[in-house]
VEXDREN-2710 file (C-alpha; in Angstrom, 1 decimal):
% VEXDREN-2710
k/r/px/py/pz
1/MET/64.5/174.5/-136.5
2/ALA/61.7/174.6/-135.1
3/LEU/60.6/171.7/-132.7
4/THR/58.5/168.8/-133.9
5/PRO/57.0/166.7/-131.6
6/ASP/57.7/163.4/-133.3
7/PHE/60.8/161.8/-135.0
8/ASP/60.1/162.6/-138.2
9/THR/61.0/164.9/-140.5
10/TYR/58.6/167.0/-142.6
11/PRO/58.6/169.4/-145.8
12/ASP/61.4/172.2/-145.6
13/ASP/59.8/173.8/-148.9
14/VAL/57.0/175.2/-147.4
15/THR/56.6/177.9/-144.7
16/VAL/53.9/180.2/-142.9
17/THR/53.0/183.2/-144.4
18/ASN/49.9/184.5/-142.8
19/ALA/48.2/183.5/-139.6
20/ARG/44.4/184.6/-138.5
21/LEU/42.9/184.7/-135.5
22/ALA/39.3/183.6/-135.1
23/PRO/36.6/182.6/-132.2
24/ARG/37.3/179.0/-132.2
25/TRP/40.4/178.3/-134.9
26/VAL/43.2/179.8/-136.1
27/ALA/43.6/179.8/-139.9
28/VAL/46.8/179.5/-141.3
29/SER/48.3/180.0/-144.9
30/TRP/51.6/178.6/-146.6
31/SER/53.8/179.9/-149.2
32/ASP/52.6/177.6/-151.3
33/GLY/48.9/179.3/-151.4
34/THR/47.3/176.6/-149.4
35/LEU/45.2/177.2/-146.1
36/ALA/43.8/175.7/-143.1
37/ARG/42.3/175.8/-140.0
38/PHE/43.3/175.0/-136.7
39/HIS/40.7/174.5/-133.7
40/HIS/42.5/176.3/-130.5
41/ALA/42.3/172.8/-128.6
42/TRP/44.3/171.1/-131.3
43/LEU/46.9/173.3/-131.5
44/ARG/47.2/173.6/-127.3
45/ASP/47.1/169.7/-127.6
46/ASN/50.0/169.6/-130.4
47/CYS/52.5/172.3/-128.5
48/PRO/56.1/170.9/-129.4
49/CYS/57.9/172.7/-126.6
50/ALA/59.9/170.9/-124.2
51/GLY/57.5/171.9/-121.6
52/CYS/54.8/169.8/-123.3
53/VAL/57.0/167.2/-125.0
54/HIS/59.7/165.0/-123.3
55/GLN/62.8/166.0/-125.8
56/VAL/64.4/162.4/-125.4
57/THR/61.2/160.3/-125.6
58/LYS/58.9/162.9/-127.9
59/GLU/56.2/161.6/-125.7
60/GLN/53.7/163.8/-124.4
61/VAL/54.0/165.7/-120.6
62/PHE/51.2/168.2/-121.1
63/GLU/47.7/167.3/-119.9
64/PHE/45.2/168.4/-122.0
65/VAL/42.5/167.8/-118.8
66/GLY/44.5/169.9/-116.9
67/ALA/44.5/172.9/-119.1
68/PRO/42.0/176.1/-118.5
69/VAL/38.8/175.2/-120.8
70/ASP/38.5/178.4/-122.8
71/ASN/42.2/179.2/-123.1
72/PRO/42.1/181.2/-126.6
73/PRO/45.5/182.5/-128.4
74/SER/45.4/186.2/-127.6
75/ALA/47.9/186.5/-130.9
76/ALA/49.0/184.2/-133.7
77/GLU/51.5/184.9/-136.7
78/ALA/54.2/183.9/-138.9
79/GLY/57.2/183.8/-137.5
80/ASP/60.6/185.0/-138.9
81/ASP/61.8/181.6/-140.4
82/GLY/58.2/180.4/-141.8
83/THR/56.9/178.9/-138.2
84/LEU/53.3/179.3/-136.9
85/GLU/53.5/181.1/-133.6
86/VAL/50.6/180.8/-130.8
87/VAL/50.4/183.0/-127.8
88/TRP/48.1/181.7/-125.4
89/SER/46.1/184.3/-123.0
90/VAL/45.6/182.5/-119.9
91/ASP/48.9/181.7/-119.2
92/GLY/51.0/183.7/-121.8
93/HIS/52.1/179.9/-123.1
94/HIS/54.0/180.1/-126.5
95/SER/54.2/177.6/-129.0
96/SER/55.7/177.6/-131.7
97/TYR/54.8/175.0/-134.7
98/ASP/57.3/173.9/-137.5
99/ALA/55.9/174.8/-140.8
100/GLY/56.3/170.9/-142.5
101/TRP/55.0/169.5/-139.6
102/LEU/52.0/171.7/-139.7
103/PHE/51.0/171.3/-143.4
104/ALA/51.4/167.3/-142.9
105/TYR/48.5/167.5/-140.2
106/ARG/45.9/170.0/-141.7
107/TYR/42.8/168.2/-141.3
108/ASP/39.5/170.2/-142.8
109/ASP/39.9/168.9/-146.2
110/GLY/38.0/166.5/-144.8
111/LEU/40.7/164.0/-145.0
112/GLY/41.6/164.3/-141.3
113/ALA/45.3/164.8/-139.6
114/ARG/47.7/162.5/-141.8
115/PRO/51.7/162.1/-141.6
116/THR/53.1/162.7/-144.9
117/GLU/55.6/159.7/-145.1
118/VAL/52.4/157.6/-145.5
119/PRO/51.9/157.3/-149.2
120/ASP/48.6/156.3/-150.9
121/ASP/48.0/153.1/-149.1
122/ALA/44.8/152.1/-150.5
123/PRO/45.2/148.0/-151.5
124/VAL/45.3/146.9/-154.8
125/VAL/42.2/144.6/-155.1
126/TRP/43.2/141.4/-157.3
127/ASP/41.7/138.3/-158.4
128/GLY/42.8/135.7/-160.9
129/SER/43.0/138.1/-164.0
130/THR/45.5/140.3/-162.3
131/GLU/49.2/140.1/-164.0
132/GLY/51.8/140.4/-161.6
133/VAL/50.5/138.0/-158.6
134/PRO/51.9/137.3/-156.2
135/ALA/54.2/140.0/-156.6
136/THR/57.9/138.3/-156.5
137/PHE/61.2/139.8/-155.4
138/ASP/65.2/138.8/-154.6
139/GLY/65.3/136.9/-151.1
140/PRO/68.9/137.4/-150.4
141/ALA/68.5/141.3/-151.5
142/VAL/65.7/141.7/-149.1
143/LEU/67.4/140.2/-145.8
144/ALA/70.3/142.4/-146.6
145/ASP/69.5/145.8/-148.1
146/ASP/66.9/147.9/-146.8
147/GLU/65.8/149.7/-149.9
148/ALA/65.0/146.5/-151.0
149/LEU/63.3/145.6/-148.1
150/LEU/61.1/148.1/-148.4
151/GLU/60.2/148.1/-152.1
152/TRP/59.0/144.7/-151.0
153/LEU/57.0/146.0/-147.8
154/LEU/55.3/148.6/-150.1
155/ALA/54.0/145.6/-151.9
156/LEU/53.2/143.4/-149.0
157/ARG/50.9/146.1/-147.9
158/ALA/49.4/146.9/-151.5
159/TYR/48.6/143.8/-152.8
160/GLY/48.5/141.9/-149.2
161/LEU/50.5/138.2/-150.7
162/THR/54.2/138.2/-152.2
163/ARG/56.7/135.9/-152.7
164/LEU/60.4/136.0/-152.3
165/ARG/62.8/133.7/-153.6
166/ASP/66.2/132.1/-153.5
167/VAL/66.2/132.2/-149.7
168/PRO/68.2/130.0/-148.0
169/THR/66.8/127.1/-147.2
170/GLU/67.2/127.1/-143.1
171/LEU/65.5/126.2/-140.3
172/ASP/65.7/129.8/-138.7
173/ALA/65.9/131.5/-142.5
174/VAL/61.8/132.5/-142.0
175/GLY/62.1/133.8/-139.3
176/ARG/65.3/135.6/-140.1
177/VAL/62.5/137.1/-143.5
178/ALA/60.6/138.2/-140.7
179/ALA/62.4/139.7/-138.5
180/ARG/63.4/142.1/-141.5
181/ILE/59.8/143.9/-140.3
182/GLY/59.5/143.6/-136.5
183/ILE/58.7/141.2/-133.8
184/VAL/58.1/137.3/-134.9
185/ARG/54.5/136.5/-133.0
186/GLU/54.3/133.4/-131.2
187/THR/51.2/131.6/-131.2
188/ASN/50.0/128.0/-129.7
189/PHE/52.1/126.6/-132.2
190/GLY/55.5/128.0/-131.4
191/VAL/57.7/131.0/-132.7
192/LEU/58.4/129.0/-136.0
193/TRP/56.3/125.8/-136.9
194/ASP/56.7/123.3/-139.5
195/VAL/54.3/122.4/-142.0
196/ARG/54.3/118.6/-143.9
197/SER/52.4/115.4/-143.2
198/GLU/52.5/113.3/-139.9
199/VAL/50.7/110.6/-138.8
200/ALA/49.8/112.3/-135.2
201/PRO/49.0/115.8/-137.2
202/VAL/48.4/118.9/-134.5
203/THR/46.3/120.5/-137.2
204/ASN/44.6/119.7/-140.7
205/ALA/47.7/121.6/-142.3
206/ASN/50.1/118.8/-140.8
207/THR/48.4/116.2/-143.1
208/SER/47.9/115.5/-146.6
209/PHE/44.5/116.6/-147.3
210/ALA/43.6/119.5/-149.6
211/LEU/42.7/122.4/-147.1
212/PRO/40.1/125.3/-148.5
213/PRO/40.5/128.5/-148.7
214/HIS/41.2/130.3/-145.3
215/VAL/43.2/132.4/-142.7
216/ASP/44.8/130.6/-140.0
217/LEU/44.0/131.1/-136.4
218/ALA/40.6/132.7/-136.7
219/MET/40.1/131.6/-133.3
220/ARG/42.1/133.8/-131.7
221/GLU/40.7/137.5/-130.3
222/TYR/44.0/139.0/-132.0
223/GLN/44.4/137.0/-134.8
224/PRO/48.1/137.5/-136.3
225/GLY/48.2/139.9/-139.1
226/LEU/51.0/138.2/-141.2
227/GLN/51.6/135.2/-142.1
228/PHE/55.5/133.5/-143.7
229/LEU/55.7/130.4/-145.4
230/HIS/59.1/129.1/-146.8
231/CYS/59.6/125.9/-148.6
232/ILE/62.6/124.0/-147.7
233/GLU/61.8/120.8/-149.8
234/ASN/58.6/120.0/-152.1
235/SER/59.2/117.1/-154.4
236/THR/55.7/115.4/-154.0
237/ARG/53.1/115.2/-156.3
238/GLY/50.7/117.5/-155.6
239/GLY/50.3/120.1/-153.2
240/GLN/49.5/123.2/-155.4
241/GLY/48.7/126.6/-153.5
242/THR/45.1/128.3/-154.7
243/TYR/45.3/132.5/-153.0
244/LEU/42.4/134.5/-153.0
245/ASP/42.5/138.6/-152.3
246/GLY/39.8/138.3/-149.7
247/LEU/39.0/142.0/-150.1
248/ARG/37.6/141.0/-153.9
249/VAL/36.0/137.8/-152.5
250/ALA/33.7/140.7/-150.3
251/ASP/33.3/143.0/-153.2
252/VAL/31.8/140.1/-155.1
253/LEU/29.7/138.9/-152.5
254/ARG/28.3/142.4/-151.9
255/ALA/27.6/143.1/-155.3
256/GLU/26.2/140.1/-156.4
257/GLN/24.1/138.9/-153.1
258/PRO/23.9/142.0/-150.8
259/ASP/21.8/139.8/-148.5
260/ALA/24.3/137.8/-147.8
261/PHE/26.5/140.3/-147.2
262/ARG/24.5/141.6/-144.5
263/VAL/24.5/138.7/-142.8
264/LEU/28.0/138.2/-142.7
265/THR/28.8/142.0/-141.6
266/THR/26.4/141.3/-139.2
267/VAL/25.6/138.4/-137.4
268/PRO/28.8/136.5/-135.7
269/TRP/29.9/133.1/-136.2
270/GLN/31.9/130.9/-133.3
271/PHE/35.9/130.0/-134.1
272/ALA/37.5/127.5/-131.9
273/ASN/40.3/125.2/-132.2
274/ARG/40.0/122.0/-130.8
275/SER/44.1/121.0/-128.6
276/PRO/43.7/118.4/-125.7
277/VAL/46.3/121.7/-124.6
278/SER/45.0/124.5/-125.3
279/ASP/41.3/126.2/-126.3
280/TYR/41.3/129.1/-128.1
281/ARG/37.5/131.0/-128.7
282/TRP/36.3/133.8/-130.6
283/ALA/33.3/135.1/-132.3
284/VAL/33.1/137.5/-134.8
285/THR/32.1/138.2/-138.1
286/PRO/33.5/136.6/-141.0
287/ILE/33.2/140.0/-142.7
288/VAL/35.0/143.0/-140.6
289/LEU/33.8/146.7/-141.5
290/ASP/35.5/149.6/-140.3
291/ALA/33.3/152.9/-139.8
292/ALA/33.1/153.7/-143.4
293/GLY/32.0/150.4/-144.4
294/ASN/35.1/149.4/-145.6
295/VAL/36.1/145.6/-145.4
296/THR/39.3/145.7/-143.1
297/GLU/39.3/141.7/-142.5
298/VAL/37.4/138.6/-144.0
299/ARG/37.7/135.2/-141.6
300/VAL/37.3/131.9/-143.3
301/GLY/38.3/128.4/-141.5
302/ASN/36.2/126.1/-142.5
303/TRP/37.9/123.5/-139.5
304/LEU/38.4/126.2/-137.5
305/ARG/34.4/126.6/-136.7
306/ALA/32.7/125.9/-133.6
307/PRO/28.8/125.2/-133.1
308/LEU/26.9/128.3/-134.6
309/ALA/25.2/130.2/-131.5
310/VAL/22.7/132.9/-132.8
311/ALA/19.1/133.6/-132.0
312/PHE/16.4/131.0/-133.7
313/ASP/15.9/133.0/-136.0
314/ASP/19.5/133.9/-137.6
315/VAL/20.5/130.1/-137.9
316/GLU/19.2/129.6/-141.6
317/PRO/19.8/133.0/-143.2
318/ALA/23.2/132.6/-141.1
319/TYR/24.1/129.3/-142.7
320/ALA/23.1/130.4/-146.7
321/ALA/25.4/133.5/-146.5
322/LEU/28.4/131.6/-145.3
323/ARG/27.6/129.4/-148.0
324/ALA/27.4/131.5/-150.1
325/LEU/30.7/133.0/-149.1
326/PHE/32.0/129.0/-149.3
327/GLU/31.2/128.9/-152.7
328/LEU/33.1/132.3/-154.1
329/THR/36.6/130.9/-152.9
330/TYR/36.1/128.0/-155.1
331/ARG/35.4/130.6/-157.9
332/GLN/38.7/129.9/-160.1
333/ASP/38.7/133.4/-161.7
334/LEU/38.9/135.0/-158.4
335/ALA/41.9/132.4/-157.2
336/VAL/45.5/132.9/-158.6
337/ARG/47.1/129.3/-158.1
338/THR/50.8/128.5/-157.9
339/SER/53.3/125.7/-156.5
340/LEU/56.4/126.6/-153.8
341/GLU/60.0/126.2/-154.9
342/PRO/62.6/125.4/-152.6
343/GLY/63.7/128.5/-151.0
344/ASP/60.4/130.5/-151.9
345/VAL/58.6/132.5/-149.1
346/LEU/55.2/133.7/-149.5
347/ALA/54.9/136.6/-146.8
348/PHE/51.1/137.0/-146.9
349/ASP/47.9/139.3/-144.9
350/ASN/46.5/136.6/-143.0
351/ARG/43.3/138.8/-142.4
352/ARG/42.7/139.6/-146.2
353/ILE/44.2/136.3/-147.6
354/LEU/42.8/133.1/-147.9
355/HIS/45.0/130.4/-148.8
356/GLY/44.4/126.6/-149.5
357/ARG/46.1/123.9/-151.5
358/ASP/45.3/120.6/-153.1
359/ALA/46.1/117.0/-151.4
360/PHE/49.4/116.0/-152.3
361/GLU/50.5/112.7/-152.7
362/PRO/52.9/112.3/-149.2
363/THR/54.8/108.8/-150.6
364/SER/55.9/110.7/-153.8
365/GLY/58.6/112.8/-152.4
366/ARG/59.2/115.0/-149.3
367/ARG/57.6/118.7/-148.7
368/PHE/58.7/120.4/-145.7
369/LEU/57.3/124.3/-145.3
370/ARG/58.6/126.2/-142.1
371/GLY/55.8/128.7/-140.9
372/CYS/55.7/132.0/-138.6
373/TYR/53.5/134.6/-137.9
374/GLY/53.3/138.5/-137.9
375/GLU/51.4/141.6/-137.5
376/ARG/50.4/144.3/-139.4
377/ASP/51.6/147.1/-137.4
378/GLU/54.9/145.6/-137.5
379/LEU/54.5/146.1/-141.0
380/ALA/53.4/149.9/-141.2
381/SER/56.2/150.7/-138.6
382/ARG/58.5/149.3/-140.3
383/ILE/57.3/151.0/-143.6
384/ARG/57.2/154.0/-141.9
385/ILE/61.0/154.0/-140.2
386/LEU/62.9/153.1/-143.6
387/GLN/61.1/156.1/-145.5
388/ARG/62.4/157.9/-142.7
389/ALA/66.0/156.8/-142.9
390/ARG/65.7/157.6/-147.0
391/ARG/63.9/161.2/-146.8
392/GLU/66.7/162.1/-144.2
393/ALA/69.3/160.7/-146.2
394/GLN/68.1/162.9/-148.8
395/LEU/68.4/166.1/-147.1
396/PRO/71.1/168.3/-148.0
397/ARG/74.1/167.9/-145.8
END
């Protein structure tokens, strides 16, 4: 079996059937009829041999900058076992590429190299009319079974908002749920933190006030990507939760008020926490786009805003745009409303999902939530590992 430069498994139902040298790339054909081109530099950089990749760590030891600038292959052909075999002209180095790995990372179709274990993970954008939100799963099964865990995590990645039922109402249970994904993120509130009405609250969340839709810790440069809220007790009147998909809110804003969308993606707002013992501040646009113009983050937090600090002529457009965004967060057709029962855990993408709550009557009963934070990349990593284990279990023994 040919080496690969990572720990994954790759399709074994395709083989390389032909390879043709061109001045700048190698053209490869597979047994299913797929064709792809790979640049010389890309192939040399990704040689998986023991001299180029440490076979225990699977980390690269080959340094591309130290290789000859002009080092085209002197030969490229299909190997007897369906691999791609390349010999480099300057030093005679021999590279052998697994057919499934090479097939997974082909990039000349305009999509870029991508590993096969990640399914189509385009987010499912939703609003108040979407059925089945939040997607609900059995908490004890998720805590005990990796297959149940994977199904939950795929839904969490797709929808950004999920609920677990019947999680034990123990003080550390929410931490155990988050740890099923990966490292729990400690913040200025600690590793695990409480949400309940207090005489001297450290944040507006620890009052009985209504909370407008928001994301947590918008004032952090590296804002937590996941949030978990576990209901321990809830017998008070009021306090129903409101949840909105920030991607849907941004889509509506872009369609209905494009000028406001432009301002909110180009003019940064200042966010800050107000605390005697911590002082976090960050400036960022309330709607964050990637290089392709897709919305990746929505930072909305009314009580976490610092005084706006922009050019004089940008002040009024910035306030008008922010008002337009905030008004959308109160549109009932965009929102899902739900109450928490003891044993419920809400898990959501803290850079996508806006959450809020109605006011509640603290003297009418007891309301006690425990929470913690995690990271998006922990979620992505855990999904990949679980998918890898599923594939390996399906391989013939």
